[in-house]
C-alpha positions as CSV (number, residue, x, y, z in Angstrom):
1,M,11.7,2.3,1.4
2,S,14.6,0.0,2.1
3,G,14.7,-3.3,0.3
4,E,13.9,-5.2,3.5
5,D,11.0,-2.9,4.4
6,S,9.6,-3.1,0.9
7,T,9.9,-6.9,0.9
8,Q,8.2,-7.2,4.3
9,L,5.3,-5.0,3.3
10,A,4.9,-6.9,0.0
11,R,4.8,-10.2,1.8
12,A,2.4,-9.0,4.4
13,L,-0.1,-7.7,1.7
14,I,0.1,-10.9,-0.3
15,E,-0.3,-13.1,2.8
16,F,-3.3,-11.0,3.9
17,R,-5.0,-11.3,0.5
18,E,-4.3,-15.0,0.4
19,A,-5.6,-15.5,3.9
20,E,-8.7,-13.6,3.2
21,G,-9.1,-15.2,-0.2
22,I,-9.6,-11.8,-1.9
23,S,-8.4,-10.2,-5.1
24,E,-6.4,-7.0,-5.7
25,R,-9.7,-5.4,-6.6
26,E,-11.4,-6.3,-3.3
27,L,-8.3,-5.2,-1.3
28,A,-8.4,-1.9,-3.2
29,R,-12.1,-1.5,-2.4
30,R,-11.6,-2.2,1.3
31,T,-8.7,0.2,1.6
32,W,-10.0,2.9,-0.8
33,L,-6.7,2.7,-2.7
34,S,-6.2,2.0,-6.4
35,E,-5.4,-1.4,-7.7
36,A,-2.3,0.1,-9.2
37,T,-1.2,1.2,-5.7
38,I,-1.8,-2.3,-4.3
39,R,0.2,-3.9,-7.2
40,T,3.0,-1.4,-6.7
41,F,3.5,-2.3,-3.0
42,E,2.9,-6.0,-3.5
43,S,5.6,-6.1,-6.1
44,G,8.0,-4.6,-3.5
45,R,9.0,-1.8,-5.9
46,G,7.0,1.0,-4.4
47,D,8.6,4.2,-3.0
48,L,7.9,5.2,0.5
49,P,4.1,5.4,0.8
50,T,2.3,8.6,1.8
51,P,1.3,8.8,5.4
52,T,-2.3,8.1,4.4
53,V,-1.4,5.0,2.4
54,A,0.9,3.8,5.2
55,R,-1.8,4.2,7.9
56,T,-4.3,2.4,5.7
57,F,-1.9,-0.6,5.3
58,E,-1.1,-0.5,9.1
59,E,-4.7,-0.7,10.0
60,L,-5.4,-3.4,7.5
61,L,-2.5,-5.5,8.6
62,G,-2.9,-4.8,12.3
63,W,0.5,-3.2,12.6
64,A,1.3,-0.4,15.1
65,P,0.8,3.1,13.9
66,G,4.1,4.5,12.5
67,S,5.6,1.1,11.8
68,I,5.7,1.8,8.0
69,K,8.1,4.5,7.0
70,T,6.5,7.3,5.0
71,A,7.5,9.7,2.2
72,P,8.6,13.3,3.1
73,S,5.8,15.8,2.6
74,E,7.3,17.2,-0.6
75,A,6.7,13.9,-2.4
76,M,3.1,13.6,-1.3
77,G,1.6,15.5,-4.2
78,R,3.0,12.9,-6.7
79,E,1.8,10.0,-4.6
80,A,-1.7,11.4,-3.9
81,S,-2.5,11.8,-7.5
82,A,-1.6,8.1,-8.2
83,D,-4.0,6.9,-5.6
84,S,-6.9,9.0,-6.8
85,A,-6.6,7.8,-10.4
86,V,-9.4,5.7,-11.7
87,D,-8.4,2.1,-12.3
88,L,-10.0,0.9,-15.5
89,E,-9.4,-2.9,-15.0
């Protein structure tokens, strides 16, 4: 993800949470993603998201489908396992 793309997604997620008055935990519950995934992308240091994560963020933020660049298919196995991990916080 380019620095600009990453920063834009990070800002959008933080602004959404602030506008809704919700925690990372609540955002994770609404999106079916882990809190670690939310923190990764809100920090602006995330790699390209998998297509599933990108579509989830696009739907949540009201962005057009395909507006978030996604990881190539060979990287998806690594990303998918991170989203399915149980967050113990």
